[in-house]
C-alpha positions, 0 to 999 in steps of 0.5 A: 644378693651379696653377703660380702663385697666381692672387691673387699678382703674380710681381713681387714677389720680394724681401722687403719691410718689409710682407711681413717684417711679415706673416711675423712676425705669421703664422709666430711664436709670441709668444715668445721673439720674439728667438730666433725672429727669430734663426732659432732653434727650440725642440726641438719646432720649435714657433715655426713655423706652417708652413701660415702660412709657405707662405702668406706665401712663396707670396704673395711669389713667386707660387707656390701654397702647396699646392705648396709644402706638398706638397714640404716633405712629400714631401722632409722630412715637414715636419722642419726638422732633416731630413738625407738620405743625400746631404746635403739639409738642412732643411724644403725638403731643399736641397742644399748648393750649391743653399742657397748659390746662393739665399742660404740662410744656415742651411738648418735655419731653416724660414723661410730654408729655405722662401724658398730653395726658392721662389727656386729654383722661381722661377728653375727655372720661368723655364726652358725645360725646366720650363714644367709642374709635373711637370718642375718637380719633376723639375728640383727633385729631380734637377736642371735639367741631368737634365730637359734631357737627356732632355727630361722626366722623367729615367728615375730611379726615385727622380725618378719616384717623387718627382714622382708623390708630390708630385702626389699630395700636391698634389691632395689638398690642392686636392681637400680645399680645393674640399671645404672651399669648397663645404661653406662655401658650402653652410653659407652658403646659406639652407635652404629647405623644399622645397614639395609640388606637390599631385597630382591626388589630393591636389587631391581630397582637399582639395577634400573637406576644404574642402567639409567646412569650409563645410558645418561653418560653415553648420551652425553658423551655422543653430543 
């Protein structure tokens, strides 16, 4: 499992003009661009390509986009308007204090929510208690203080269930990705016809056919 994307640098942490342009190209439909720029969504949330959003934000913060997507599915089932019973909001289910700390002005905007979650994950992975993915996920769900207090995943049924769910989704995504890569590689390889090496019995038949052909040729020349 990859906590960091192998294709990315962790040094890029602030939005740049290039990143914003790429993000707009990947994540926003053709219209209405004005509303999209304002973070407004249609009723069916059709403006955002979430897969592209996760790739772009993952590239920006050096996070595996499959991990971000697994968190989004576990947190909100990819619903940007979700609100939990405890008050967590948006696609990545950020609590109000977390959203404020990581500069999320509108937690129901999936772009802001994903960027805020990425900043939160980027912060957590620098902490001594969150050096691997299970600890990182536990801290995302229950808070860094709980992970530090219990020196690992806290004994909360919800948190343990959450960590298992995200890891299962993440591993499934990696498995599907590897399967797709293998399929693409196999389809790109030239098809070859398997050669059949003659056995001793086959060679005997071939010799007999060769002799018969020679006899027929000789008989034809004698006529």
